[in-house]
MARLUM-270543 format. One record per residue (C-alpha): residue in one letter; x, y, z. Coordinates in nm, 4 decimals, decimal comma. Layout:
<pts>
   rest          X          Y          Z
      A          X          Y          Z
...
</pts>
This chain:
<pts>
   rest          X          Y          Z
      M     2,0174    -2,2363     2,2754
      R     2,1503    -2,4822     2,0023
      M     1,9332    -2,5293     1,6536
      E     1,9542    -2,9010     1,7407
      A     1,7694    -2,8683     2,1034
      V     1,4726    -2,6482     1,9147
      P     1,1615    -2,8779     1,8815
      T     1,0182    -2,8633     1,4936
      V     0,7076    -2,7092     1,4131
      E     0,5967    -3,0283     1,2455
      A     0,7264    -3,2462     1,5613
      I     0,4664    -3,0479     1,7395
      Q     0,1965    -3,0776     1,5261
      R     0,2766    -3,4435     1,5072
      T     0,2560    -3,4488     1,8694
      T    -0,0499    -3,2932     1,8967
      L    -0,1895    -3,5162     1,7203
      V    -0,1030    -3,8029     1,8911
      V    -0,1843    -3,6766     2,2068
      A    -0,5331    -3,5709     2,0619
      M    -0,6015    -3,9122     1,9363
      L    -0,4823    -4,0862     2,3082
      V    -0,7145    -3,8105     2,4879
      A    -1,0116    -3,8614     2,2398
      G    -0,9876    -4,2342     2,3186
      V    -0,9939    -4,1708     2,6724
      L    -1,2909    -3,9713     2,6236
      L    -1,4697    -4,1911     2,3994
      I    -1,4721    -4,4343     2,6774
      S    -1,5006    -4,2373     2,9694
      A    -1,7255    -3,9592     2,8478
      S    -1,9384    -3,9578     2,5094
      P    -1,8670    -3,9637     2,1140
      G    -1,9166    -3,6073     2,1342
      S    -1,6713    -3,5138     2,3823
      A    -1,3837    -3,7333     2,1690
      A    -1,5251    -3,5660     1,8364
      S    -1,4848    -3,2171     1,9826
      C    -1,1339    -3,2784     2,1036
      I    -1,0296    -3,4099     1,7660
      L    -1,1838    -3,0372     1,6160
      G    -0,9904    -2,8359     1,8581
      A    -0,6512    -3,0444     1,8301
      A    -0,7169    -2,9812     1,4280
      L    -0,7813    -2,6344     1,4796
      M    -0,4795    -2,5738     1,7079
      V    -0,2593    -2,7851     1,4109
      A    -0,4139    -2,5513     1,1627
      N    -0,3308    -2,2454     1,3916
      L     0,0613    -2,3256     1,3913
      F     0,0422    -2,4335     0,9792
      A    -0,1031    -2,0595     0,9346
      L     0,1537    -1,9231     1,2232
      T     0,4324    -2,0787     0,9927
      L     0,3119    -1,9275     0,6882
      T     0,2220    -1,5821     0,8457
      G     0,5496    -1,5482     0,9541
      R     0,7454    -1,6649     0,6308
      A     0,5115    -1,4141     0,4209
      M     0,5811    -1,1235     0,7244
      F     0,9983    -1,2012     0,6736
      A     0,9498    -1,1950     0,2971
      I     0,7615    -0,8415     0,2889
      A     1,0169    -0,7263     0,5213
      R     1,3150    -0,8309     0,3258
      Q     1,1745    -0,7169    -0,0107
      A     1,0485    -0,3766     0,1270
      G     1,3997    -0,3234     0,3039
      R     1,2164    -0,2952     0,6271
      A     0,8779    -0,3997     0,8255
      T     0,5609    -0,2762     0,6884
      T     0,2373    -0,2110     0,7657
      V     0,1161    -0,5155     0,6047
      G     0,3770    -0,7206     0,7543
      L     0,3007    -0,5852     1,1206
      I    -0,0636    -0,6662     1,1233
      A    -0,0353    -1,0038     0,9705
      A    -0,0267    -1,1966     1,2941
      P    -0,2656    -0,9771     1,4698
      V    -0,5501    -1,0862     1,1606
      K    -0,4914    -1,4319     1,1698
      M    -0,5460    -1,4353     1,5602
      L    -0,8421    -1,2885     1,5285
      L    -0,9489    -1,4929     1,2309
      L    -0,8298    -1,7937     1,5053
      A    -1,0750    -1,6008     1,7598
      A    -1,3634    -1,5849     1,4785
      I    -1,3306    -1,9222     1,4247
      V    -1,3428    -2,0358     1,7701
      F    -1,6544    -1,8318     1,7927
      V    -1,8434    -1,9793     1,5324
      V    -1,7471    -2,3210     1,6491
      I    -1,8817    -2,2827     2,0027
      D    -2,1589    -2,0847     1,9173
      S    -2,2982    -2,3459     1,7107
      G    -2,3854    -2,5152     1,9642
      R    -2,2652    -2,8698     1,8167
      V    -1,9634    -2,9131     1,9686
      N    -1,8902    -3,0144     2,3546
      I    -1,7005    -2,7888     2,4837
      A    -1,5087    -2,9584     2,7561
      G    -1,3675    -3,1611     2,4811
      F    -1,3014    -2,8941     2,2600
      V    -1,0960    -2,7159     2,5081
      V    -0,9480    -3,0493     2,5892
      G    -0,8449    -3,0881     2,2112
      T    -0,7077    -2,7085     2,1991
      L    -0,4804    -2,7927     2,5069
      T    -0,3240    -3,1140     2,3551
      Q    -0,1100    -2,8366     2,1717
      F     0,0658    -2,7188     2,5210
      V     0,1255    -3,0716     2,6276
      A     0,2842    -3,1371     2,2872
      I     0,4695    -2,8129     2,2938
      F     0,6218    -2,9237     2,6726
      I     0,6471    -3,2669     2,5383
      E     0,8786    -3,1563     2,2468
      V     1,0844    -2,9322     2,4628
      G     1,1356    -3,1956     2,7184
      R     1,2968    -3,3970     2,4106
      A     1,4638    -3,1753     2,2989
      S     1,6482    -3,0956     2,5960
      I     1,6776    -3,4425     2,7127
      G     1,8230    -3,4929     2,3719
      K     2,0772    -3,1797     2,4254
      L     2,1717    -3,3267     2,7395
      F     2,3135    -3,6523     2,5821
      I     2,4704    -3,4401     2,3255
      L     2,6686    -3,2088     2,5688
      R     2,8360    -3,5462     2,7516
</pts>
C-alpha cells in the first residue's frame, strides 16, 4: 500500500469530531441533552486515546532506537496506556453522571471515522491509478 493511500491520525481525529457532532445533534433532537453530551465525551476520549497512542508509539521507537534494541519500558508502554484508558472509562461510567448509551455511541464514532477515512484514501488511490 502506498503511503498516499493511508489515512493520517489527524484526519481520523477530525472526522471523529465531525461525526460525533452530527450524532450528538441527532441525539439532542431525538433523545436527550445528556445523551448528546455523553456522546461528545466518548468521542473526545477516543480522540485523546488516538493522540496518546501516537505519543506512545513515538516514545517506544525512540527508546528502542536509543537502546539499539527493544526494551522492557518500550514493550509495556502500549499495554499500560490501554489499562489507563480502561481505568478512565471505568471511572467515567462508574460516576453515574453519563448516559451510557450516548457514551458508547460517542466512542463508536471513531470506528465510523476510520472507515470513512480509509474509504476516502482508497477512492483517492483508485483515481491516482487511472
